[in-house]
The first five atom37 places (N, CA, C, CB, O) and aatype in JSON, in Angstrom:
{
  "aatype": [12, 1, 15, 0, 10, 19, 13, 0, 7, 0, 0, 16, 0, 6, 9, 0, 7, 4, 13, 0, 13, 17, 0, 17, 12, 1, 10, 7, 11, 14, 19, 17, 17, 10, 19, 14, 7, 9, 0, 15, 10, 12, 10, 13, 0, 17, 10, 10, 16, 10, 0, 6, 15, 16, 0, 0, 7, 1, 0, 13, 0, 0, 18, 7, 7, 19, 18, 9, 0, 0, 15, 10, 19, 17, 10, 17, 0, 19, 6, 7, 13, 1, 14, 3, 1, 18, 3, 10, 0, 7, 0, 0, 9, 4, 10, 19, 7, 0, 7, 19, 9, 10, 17, 0, 14, 1, 15, 0],
  "atom_mask": [
    [1, 1, 1, 1, 1],
    [1, 1, 1, 1, 1],
    [1, 1, 1, 1, 1],
    [1, 1, 1, 1, 1],
    [1, 1, 1, 1, 1],
    [1, 1, 1, 1, 1],
    [1, 1, 1, 1, 1],
    [1, 1, 1, 1, 1],
    [1, 1, 1, 0, 1],
    [1, 1, 1, 1, 1],
    [1, 1, 1, 1, 1],
    [1, 1, 1, 1, 1],
    [1, 1, 1, 1, 1],
    [1, 1, 1, 1, 1],
    [1, 1, 1, 1, 1],
    [1, 1, 1, 1, 1],
    [1, 1, 1, 0, 1],
    [1, 1, 1, 1, 1],
    [1, 1, 1, 1, 1],
    [1, 1, 1, 1, 1],
    [1, 1, 1, 1, 1],
    [1, 1, 1, 1, 1],
    [1, 1, 1, 1, 1],
    [1, 1, 1, 1, 1],
    [1, 1, 1, 1, 1],
    [1, 1, 1, 1, 1],
    [1, 1, 1, 1, 1],
    [1, 1, 1, 0, 1],
    [1, 1, 1, 1, 1],
    [1, 1, 1, 1, 1],
    [1, 1, 1, 1, 1],
    [1, 1, 1, 1, 1],
    [1, 1, 1, 1, 1],
    [1, 1, 1, 1, 1],
    [1, 1, 1, 1, 1],
    [1, 1, 1, 1, 1],
    [1, 1, 1, 0, 1],
    [1, 1, 1, 1, 1],
    [1, 1, 1, 1, 1],
    [1, 1, 1, 1, 1],
    [1, 1, 1, 1, 1],
    [1, 1, 1, 1, 1],
    [1, 1, 1, 1, 1],
    [1, 1, 1, 1, 1],
    [1, 1, 1, 1, 1],
    [1, 1, 1, 1, 1],
    [1, 1, 1, 1, 1],
    [1, 1, 1, 1, 1],
    [1, 1, 1, 1, 1],
    [1, 1, 1, 1, 1],
    [1, 1, 1, 1, 1],
    [1, 1, 1, 1, 1],
    [1, 1, 1, 1, 1],
    [1, 1, 1, 1, 1],
    [1, 1, 1, 1, 1],
    [1, 1, 1, 1, 1],
    [1, 1, 1, 0, 1],
    [1, 1, 1, 1, 1],
    [1, 1, 1, 1, 1],
    [1, 1, 1, 1, 1],
    [1, 1, 1, 1, 1],
    [1, 1, 1, 1, 1],
    [1, 1, 1, 1, 1],
    [1, 1, 1, 0, 1],
    [1, 1, 1, 0, 1],
    [1, 1, 1, 1, 1],
    [1, 1, 1, 1, 1],
    [1, 1, 1, 1, 1],
    [1, 1, 1, 1, 1],
    [1, 1, 1, 1, 1],
    [1, 1, 1, 1, 1],
    [1, 1, 1, 1, 1],
    [1, 1, 1, 1, 1],
    [1, 1, 1, 1, 1],
    [1, 1, 1, 1, 1],
    [1, 1, 1, 1, 1],
    [1, 1, 1, 1, 1],
    [1, 1, 1, 1, 1],
    [1, 1, 1, 1, 1],
    [1, 1, 1, 0, 1],
    [1, 1, 1, 1, 1],
    [1, 1, 1, 1, 1],
    [1, 1, 1, 1, 1],
    [1, 1, 1, 1, 1],
    [1, 1, 1, 1, 1],
    [1, 1, 1, 1, 1],
    [1, 1, 1, 1, 1],
    [1, 1, 1, 1, 1],
    [1, 1, 1, 1, 1],
    [1, 1, 1, 0, 1],
    [1, 1, 1, 1, 1],
    [1, 1, 1, 1, 1],
    [1, 1, 1, 1, 1],
    [1, 1, 1, 1, 1],
    [1, 1, 1, 1, 1],
    [1, 1, 1, 1, 1],
    [1, 1, 1, 0, 1],
    [1, 1, 1, 1, 1],
    [1, 1, 1, 0, 1],
    [1, 1, 1, 1, 1],
    [1, 1, 1, 1, 1],
    [1, 1, 1, 1, 1],
    [1, 1, 1, 1, 1],
    [1, 1, 1, 1, 1],
    [1, 1, 1, 1, 1],
    [1, 1, 1, 1, 1],
    [1, 1, 1, 1, 1],
    [1, 1, 1, 1, 1]
  ],
  "atom_positions": [
    [[-19.22, -128.89, 100.29], [-18.78, -129.78, 99.24], [-17.49, -129.28, 98.6], [-19.87, -129.93, 98.18], [-16.58, -130.06, 98.31]],
    [[-17.42, -127.96, 98.37], [-16.21, -127.4, 97.76], [-14.98, -127.7, 98.61], [-16.36, -125.89, 97.55], [-13.92, -128.05, 98.08]],
    [[-15.12, -127.54, 99.92], [-13.97, -127.8, 100.8], [-13.51, -129.24, 100.69], [-14.33, -127.47, 102.25], [-12.3, -129.5, 100.73]],
    [[-14.43, -130.18, 100.56], [-14.04, -131.59, 100.44], [-13.2, -131.79, 99.19], [-15.3, -132.5, 100.41], [-12.21, -132.52, 99.22]],
    [[-13.58, -131.16, 98.09], [-12.8, -131.27, 96.85], [-11.45, -130.59, 96.98], [-13.58, -130.67, 95.68], [-10.43, -131.11, 96.53]],
    [[-11.45, -129.42, 97.61], [-10.19, -128.7, 97.83], [-9.26, -129.54, 98.7], [-10.46, -127.32, 98.5], [-8.08, -129.65, 98.4]],
    [[-9.79, -130.12, 99.77], [-8.98, -130.94, 100.66], [-8.45, -132.18, 99.94], [-9.79, -131.35, 101.88], [-7.3, -132.57, 100.16]],
    [[-9.26, -132.79, 99.11], [-8.8, -133.98, 98.36], [-7.66, -133.6, 97.42], [-9.98, -134.6, 97.56], [-6.66, -134.32, 97.33]],
    [[-7.8, -132.49, 96.72], [-6.72, -132.04, 95.84], [-5.47, -131.65, 96.62], [0.0, 0.0, 0.0], [-4.36, -131.98, 96.22]],
    [[-5.67, -130.96, 97.74], [-4.53, -130.56, 98.57], [-3.8, -131.78, 99.13], [-5.01, -129.65, 99.73], [-2.57, -131.81, 99.16]],
    [[-4.56, -132.78, 99.56], [-3.94, -133.99, 100.1], [-3.12, -134.71, 99.04], [-5.01, -134.93, 100.67], [-2.01, -135.16, 99.3]],
    [[-3.68, -134.81, 97.85], [-2.95, -135.47, 96.77], [-1.66, -134.72, 96.47], [-3.82, -135.55, 95.5], [-0.6, -135.34, 96.3]],
    [[-1.74, -133.41, 96.39], [-0.55, -132.6, 96.1], [0.48, -132.7, 97.23], [-0.94, -131.13, 95.88], [1.67, -132.83, 96.96]],
    [[0.02, -132.65, 98.47], [0.97, -132.71, 99.58], [1.64, -134.09, 99.66], [0.25, -132.4, 100.9], [2.85, -134.18, 99.83]],
    [[0.86, -135.13, 99.53], [1.43, -136.47, 99.62], [2.4, -136.72, 98.48], [0.31, -137.53, 99.62], [3.47, -137.29, 98.69]],
    [[2.04, -136.3, 97.28], [2.95, -136.47, 96.13], [4.24, -135.7, 96.35], [2.26, -136.01, 94.82], [5.32, -136.21, 96.05]],
    [[4.14, -134.48, 96.85], [5.34, -133.68, 97.11], [6.22, -134.29, 98.18], [0.0, 0.0, 0.0], [7.44, -134.36, 98.03]],
    [[5.61, -134.73, 99.25], [6.38, -135.35, 100.32], [6.98, -136.68, 99.86], [5.51, -135.57, 101.57], [8.09, -137.03, 100.24]],
    [[6.23, -137.41, 99.05], [6.75, -138.69, 98.55], [7.96, -138.48, 97.65], [5.65, -139.44, 97.78], [8.86, -139.32, 97.62]],
    [[8.0, -137.38, 96.92], [9.17, -137.09, 96.1], [10.43, -136.99, 96.97], [8.97, -135.77, 95.3], [11.48, -137.51, 96.6]],
    [[10.31, -136.33, 98.11], [11.45, -136.24, 99.03], [11.77, -137.62, 99.62], [11.14, -135.24, 100.17], [12.94, -137.99, 99.74]],
    [[10.74, -138.36, 99.99], [10.92, -139.71, 100.52], [11.66, -140.58, 99.5], [9.55, -140.35, 100.88], [12.61, -141.27, 99.84]],
    [[11.2, -140.52, 98.25], [11.8, -141.34, 97.2], [13.26, -140.97, 96.97], [11.02, -141.18, 95.89], [14.1, -141.84, 96.76]],
    [[13.57, -139.68, 97.02], [14.94, -139.23, 96.83], [15.83, -139.7, 97.99], [14.99, -137.7, 96.7], [16.92, -140.23, 97.78]],
    [[15.35, -139.48, 99.22], [16.19, -139.76, 100.38], [16.19, -141.22, 100.81], [15.75, -138.92, 101.53], [17.2, -141.72, 101.31]],
    [[15.07, -141.9, 100.6], [14.96, -143.26, 101.14], [14.97, -144.36, 100.08], [13.72, -143.37, 101.95], [15.3, -145.51, 100.37]],
    [[14.59, -144.0, 98.86], [14.5, -145.01, 97.8], [15.57, -144.85, 96.73], [13.14, -144.95, 97.16], [15.6, -145.6, 95.76]],
    [[16.44, -143.86, 96.92], [17.55, -143.68, 95.99], [17.17, -143.09, 94.64], [0.0, 0.0, 0.0], [17.91, -143.25, 93.66]],
    [[16.04, -142.41, 94.56], [15.65, -141.76, 93.31], [16.55, -140.55, 93.06], [14.14, -141.34, 93.34], [17.11, -140.0, 94.01]],
    [[16.68, -140.13, 91.8], [17.56, -138.99, 91.49], [17.03, -137.69, 92.1], [17.72, -138.84, 89.98], [15.84, -137.54, 92.35]],
    [[17.95, -136.75, 92.31], [17.62, -135.48, 92.95], [16.59, -134.68, 92.15], [18.88, -134.66, 93.13], [15.86, -133.88, 92.73]],
    [[16.51, -134.89, 90.85], [15.53, -134.12, 90.06], [14.1, -134.46, 90.45], [15.73, -134.39, 88.58], [13.19, -133.73, 90.07]],
    [[13.87, -135.53, 91.19], [12.52, -135.83, 91.71], [12.02, -134.7, 92.61], [12.52, -137.17, 92.48], [10.81, -134.55, 92.81]],
    [[12.95, -133.92, 93.15], [12.54, -132.82, 94.03], [11.86, -131.69, 93.28], [13.74, -132.29, 94.78], [11.07, -130.95, 93.87]],
    [[12.14, -131.53, 92.01], [11.55, -130.42, 91.24], [10.03, -130.56, 91.18], [12.13, -130.38, 89.8], [9.33, -129.63, 91.58]],
    [[9.48, -131.68, 90.7], [8.02, -131.79, 90.75], [7.5, -131.89, 92.18], [7.56, -133.01, 89.94], [6.37, -131.5, 92.46]],
    [[8.33, -132.42, 93.09], [7.92, -132.49, 94.48], [7.69, -131.11, 95.09], [0.0, 0.0, 0.0], [6.7, -130.89, 95.79]],
    [[8.6, -130.2, 94.83], [8.45, -128.83, 95.35], [7.26, -128.14, 94.69], [9.75, -128.02, 95.11], [6.5, -127.44, 95.35]],
    [[7.1, -128.33, 93.39], [5.94, -127.75, 92.7], [4.64, -128.29, 93.28], [6.0, -128.03, 91.18], [3.67, -127.55, 93.45]],
    [[4.62, -129.57, 93.59], [3.44, -130.18, 94.17], [3.14, -129.61, 95.56], [3.61, -131.69, 94.26], [1.98, -129.38, 95.89]],
    [[4.17, -129.37, 96.35], [3.97, -128.78, 97.67], [3.48, -127.33, 97.57], [5.26, -128.83, 98.49], [2.71, -126.88, 98.41]],
    [[3.93, -126.62, 96.55], [3.42, -125.26, 96.33], [1.94, -125.3, 95.94], [4.25, -124.53, 95.23], [1.16, -124.48, 96.41]],
    [[1.57, -126.25, 95.1], [0.17, -126.42, 94.73], [-0.67, -126.76, 95.95], [0.02, -127.53, 93.66], [-1.77, -126.23, 96.12]],
    [[-0.17, -127.63, 96.8], [-0.85, -127.97, 98.05], [-1.16, -126.72, 98.87], [0.0, -128.94, 98.87], [-2.29, -126.52, 99.3]],
    [[-0.15, -125.89, 99.09], [-0.33, -124.69, 99.91], [-1.36, -123.76, 99.3], [0.99, -123.95, 100.07], [-2.19, -123.2, 100.02]],
    [[-1.33, -123.6, 97.99], [-2.31, -122.73, 97.32], [-3.72, -123.31, 97.45], [-1.94, -122.54, 95.84], [-4.66, -122.59, 97.76]],
    [[-3.85, -124.61, 97.21], [-5.18, -125.23, 97.29], [-5.78, -125.08, 98.68], [-5.09, -126.71, 96.93], [-6.98, -124.82, 98.82]],
    [[-4.97, -125.23, 99.7], [-5.5, -125.13, 101.06], [-6.06, -123.75, 101.36], [-4.41, -125.47, 102.07], [-6.93, -123.61, 102.21]],
    [[-5.57, -122.73, 100.68], [-6.13, -121.38, 100.89], [-7.54, -121.25, 100.32], [-5.22, -120.33, 100.25], [-8.24, -120.29, 100.63]],
    [[-7.96, -122.19, 99.51], [-9.29, -122.15, 98.9], [-10.37, -122.79, 99.77], [-9.26, -122.82, 97.57], [-11.55, -122.76, 99.41]],
    [[-9.99, -123.36, 100.89], [-10.96, -124.02, 101.78], [-11.95, -122.99, 102.31], [-10.24, -124.73, 102.95], [-11.6, -121.85, 102.59]],
    [[-13.19, -123.43, 102.43], [-14.25, -122.55, 102.93], [-14.21, -122.5, 104.45], [-15.64, -123.03, 102.44], [-14.9, -123.26, 105.13]],
    [[-13.4, -121.61, 104.96], [-13.27, -121.43, 106.4], [-12.82, -120.0, 106.66], [-12.27, -122.45, 107.02], [-12.03, -119.44, 105.89]],
    [[-13.32, -119.42, 107.73], [-12.92, -118.07, 108.07], [-11.6, -118.04, 108.85], [-14.01, -117.39, 108.88], [-11.0, -116.98, 109.03]],
    [[-11.15, -119.21, 109.31], [-9.93, -119.28, 110.1], [-9.0, -120.34, 109.52], [-10.25, -119.59, 111.59], [-9.41, -121.47, 109.28]],
    [[-7.76, -119.96, 109.3], [-6.78, -120.88, 108.72], [-6.59, -122.11, 109.6], [-5.43, -120.17, 108.52], [-6.57, -123.23, 109.1]],
    [[-6.46, -121.91, 110.9], [-6.24, -123.04, 111.8], [-7.35, -124.06, 111.75], [0.0, 0.0, 0.0], [-7.1, -125.26, 111.82]],
    [[-8.59, -123.59, 111.63], [-9.72, -124.51, 111.55], [-9.67, -125.28, 110.23], [-11.06, -123.75, 111.68], [-9.92, -126.49, 110.21]],
    [[-9.34, -124.6, 109.15], [-9.22, -125.27, 107.86], [-8.1, -126.31, 107.91], [-8.95, -124.25, 106.73], [-8.26, -127.42, 107.39]],
    [[-6.98, -125.95, 108.52], [-5.85, -126.88, 108.6], [-6.21, -128.1, 109.46], [-4.61, -126.16, 109.18], [-5.83, -129.23, 109.13]],
    [[-6.93, -127.87, 110.55], [-7.32, -128.97, 111.43], [-8.26, -129.93, 110.71], [-7.98, -128.43, 112.71], [-8.1, -131.15, 110.79]],
    [[-9.25, -129.39, 110.02], [-10.18, -130.24, 109.28], [-9.46, -130.98, 108.16], [-11.34, -129.41, 108.71], [-9.74, -132.15, 107.91]],
    [[-8.55, -130.3, 107.5], [-7.77, -130.92, 106.43], [-6.98, -132.13, 106.94], [-6.83, -129.9, 105.81], [-6.79, -133.1, 106.2]],
    [[-6.54, -132.07, 108.17], [-5.75, -133.16, 108.73], [-6.45, -134.51, 108.63], [0.0, 0.0, 0.0], [-5.81, -135.52, 108.34]],
    [[-7.75, -134.54, 108.87], [-8.49, -135.79, 108.75], [-8.51, -136.31, 107.33], [0.0, 0.0, 0.0], [-8.37, -137.52, 107.11]],
    [[-8.67, -135.42, 106.38], [-8.66, -135.8, 104.97], [-7.27, -136.29, 104.58], [-9.1, -134.61, 104.07], [-7.14, -137.28, 103.85]],
    [[-6.24, -135.63, 105.06], [-4.86, -136.03, 104.78], [-4.6, -137.46, 105.24], [-3.87, -135.07, 105.45], [-3.97, -138.24, 104.54]],
    [[-5.08, -137.8, 106.41], [-4.87, -139.14, 106.95], [-5.52, -140.19, 106.04], [-5.42, -139.25, 108.38], [-4.9, -141.19, 105.7]],
    [[-6.77, -139.94, 105.67], [-7.46, -140.89, 104.79], [-6.77, -140.98, 103.43], [-8.93, -140.48, 104.62], [-6.6, -142.07, 102.89]],
    [[-6.38, -139.85, 102.88], [-5.71, -139.84, 101.57], [-4.36, -140.55, 101.64], [-5.52, -138.4, 101.09], [-3.96, -141.19, 100.67]],
    [[-3.68, -140.44, 102.76], [-2.4, -141.14, 102.92], [-2.58, -142.64, 102.85], [-1.74, -140.75, 104.25], [-1.72, -143.35, 102.32]],
    [[-3.68, -143.14, 103.37], [-3.94, -144.57, 103.29], [-4.3, -145.0, 101.88], [-5.06, -144.96, 104.25], [-3.96, -146.11, 101.46]],
    [[-4.98, -144.14, 101.13], [-5.24, -144.43, 99.72], [-3.91, -144.5, 98.98], [-6.17, -143.35, 99.09], [-3.7, -145.4, 98.16]],
    [[-3.01, -143.56, 99.25], [-1.67, -143.55, 98.64], [-0.91, -144.84, 99.0], [-0.87, -142.3, 99.1], [-0.29, -145.47, 98.15]],
    [[-0.97, -145.2, 100.28], [-0.32, -146.41, 100.75], [-0.71, -147.61, 99.89], [-0.68, -146.66, 102.22], [0.13, -148.43, 99.53]],
    [[-2.0, -147.7, 99.58], [-2.52, -148.83, 98.82], [-2.25, -148.68, 97.32], [-4.03, -148.98, 99.07], [-1.72, -149.58, 96.68]],
    [[-2.62, -147.52, 96.77], [-2.56, -147.33, 95.32], [-1.14, -147.19, 94.78], [-3.35, -146.11, 94.94], [-0.84, -147.71, 93.7]],
    [[-0.27, -146.5, 95.51], [1.07, -146.21, 95.0], [2.11, -147.17, 95.58], [1.45, -144.76, 95.31], [2.98, -147.67, 94.86]],
    [[2.02, -147.41, 96.88], [3.05, -148.22, 97.52], [2.71, -149.71, 97.56], [3.28, -147.73, 98.92], [3.57, -150.55, 97.85]],
    [[1.46, -150.04, 97.27], [1.09, -151.44, 97.19], [0.84, -152.14, 98.52], [0.0, 0.0, 0.0], [0.84, -153.37, 98.57]],
    [[0.65, -151.39, 99.59], [0.34, -151.96, 100.89], [-1.13, -151.72, 101.21], [1.26, -151.36, 102.0], [-1.58, -150.57, 101.25]],
    [[-1.86, -152.77, 101.43], [-3.29, -152.63, 101.72], [-3.5, -152.21, 103.18], [-4.03, -153.96, 101.44], [-2.99, -152.86, 104.09]],
    [[-4.25, -151.13, 103.4], [-4.53, -150.72, 104.79], [-5.3, -151.81, 105.52], [-5.33, -149.38, 104.81], [-6.15, -152.48, 104.93]],
    [[-5.0, -151.98, 106.8], [-5.74, -152.97, 107.58], [-6.95, -152.31, 108.25], [-4.82, -153.62, 108.64], [-7.19, -151.12, 108.08]],
    [[-7.69, -153.09, 109.0], [-8.93, -152.58, 109.6], [-8.66, -151.47, 110.61], [-9.7, -153.71, 110.29], [-9.5, -150.59, 110.8]],
    [[-7.5, -151.49, 111.23], [-7.18, -150.43, 112.19], [-6.85, -149.13, 111.46], [-6.0, -150.85, 113.09], [-7.21, -148.04, 111.92]],
    [[-6.16, -149.24, 110.33], [-5.92, -148.06, 109.5], [-7.26, -147.44, 109.09], [-5.09, -148.43, 108.25], [-7.45, -146.23, 109.2]],
    [[-8.16, -148.28, 108.61], [-9.45, -147.79, 108.12], [-10.3, -147.2, 109.25], [-10.22, -148.92, 107.44], [-10.95, -146.17, 109.07]],
    [[-10.3, -147.86, 110.41], [-11.05, -147.33, 111.55], [-10.49, -145.98, 111.99], [-11.03, -148.33, 112.73], [-11.24, -145.04, 112.26]],
    [[-9.17, -145.88, 112.05], [-8.55, -144.61, 112.43], [-8.88, -143.51, 111.44], [0.0, 0.0, 0.0], [-9.17, -142.38, 111.85]],
    [[-8.83, -143.82, 110.15], [-9.15, -142.82, 109.13], [-10.61, -142.39, 109.24], [-8.87, -143.37, 107.73], [-10.91, -141.2, 109.1]],
    [[-11.51, -143.33, 109.49], [-12.93, -142.98, 109.63], [-13.15, -142.04, 110.81], [-13.78, -144.26, 109.81], [-13.9, -141.07, 110.7]],
    [[-12.49, -142.33, 111.92], [-12.6, -141.46, 113.09], [-12.1, -140.05, 112.75], [-11.8, -142.05, 114.28], [-12.71, -139.06, 113.13]],
    [[-10.98, -139.99, 112.05], [-10.41, -138.68, 111.68], [-11.33, -137.92, 110.73], [-9.03, -138.87, 111.02], [-11.47, -136.7, 110.86]],
    [[-11.95, -138.61, 109.79], [-12.87, -137.93, 108.86], [-14.1, -137.41, 109.59], [-13.3, -138.88, 107.74], [-14.6, -136.33, 109.27]],
    [[-14.6, -138.16, 110.55], [-15.72, -137.67, 111.35], [-15.29, -136.43, 112.11], [-16.23, -138.77, 112.34], [-16.02, -135.44, 112.16]],
    [[-14.12, -136.47, 112.7], [-13.6, -135.3, 113.41], [-13.43, -134.1, 112.49], [0.0, 0.0, 0.0], [-13.76, -132.98, 112.87]],
    [[-12.94, -134.33, 111.28], [-12.79, -133.23, 110.32], [-14.14, -132.63, 109.99], [-12.1, -133.73, 109.03], [-14.28, -131.41, 109.89]],
    [[-15.15, -133.48, 109.82], [-16.49, -132.98, 109.53], [-17.06, -132.14, 110.67], [0.0, 0.0, 0.0], [-17.68, -131.11, 110.44]],
    [[-16.84, -132.59, 111.89], [-17.3, -131.83, 113.05], [-16.62, -130.46, 113.08], [-17.02, -132.6, 114.37], [-17.28, -129.45, 113.3]],
    [[-15.33, -130.44, 112.88], [-14.59, -129.17, 112.9], [-15.08, -128.23, 111.81], [-13.08, -129.42, 112.74], [-15.29, -127.05, 112.05]],
    [[-15.26, -128.77, 110.62], [-15.57, -127.93, 109.47], [-17.02, -127.48, 109.42], [-15.23, -128.66, 108.21], [-17.3, -126.33, 109.08]],
    [[-17.94, -128.37, 109.75], [-19.36, -128.08, 109.5], [-20.2, -127.89, 110.77], [-19.96, -129.17, 108.69], [-21.42, -127.84, 110.69]],
    [[-19.57, -127.8, 111.93], [-20.33, -127.57, 113.16], [-20.99, -126.19, 113.1], [-19.41, -127.69, 114.42], [-20.39, -125.23, 112.64]],
    [[-22.24, -126.11, 113.59], [-22.88, -124.79, 113.61], [-22.18, -123.9, 114.64], [-24.41, -124.91, 113.93], [-21.97, -124.3, 115.79]],
    [[-21.84, -122.72, 114.22], [-21.15, -121.78, 115.11], [-21.86, -120.44, 115.08], [-19.67, -121.61, 114.7], [-22.43, -120.03, 114.07]],
    [[-21.81, -119.77, 116.2], [-22.31, -118.4, 116.23], [-21.22, -117.49, 115.71], [-22.75, -117.97, 117.66], [-20.04, -117.87, 115.68]],
    [[-21.59, -116.32, 115.3], [-20.63, -115.36, 114.71], [-19.43, -115.27, 115.57], [-21.24, -113.99, 114.53], [-18.5, -114.52, 115.25]]
  ]
}
């Protein structure tokens, strides 16, 4: 459960940070948008270290599924584009994959 919360926070921070760069370069926002964007990306990196995993690569792989789903929430909530059924199906598949990676029983 803790990892799910960590991943949700990390996804929000990463998407917000990346969006700051997107807004500056593609939407004509002022360069100062990069200041909170960089801080948000630093928060993302720190949060990801809190994931309950013995291996960074496994944590990063599982996080990827959460990132995809969170990106679609951002698409809808911030950008105003409603995800279609293919977006939702793809995100569901990714979340199942993230769960398998993160919570599969493993031997030492």
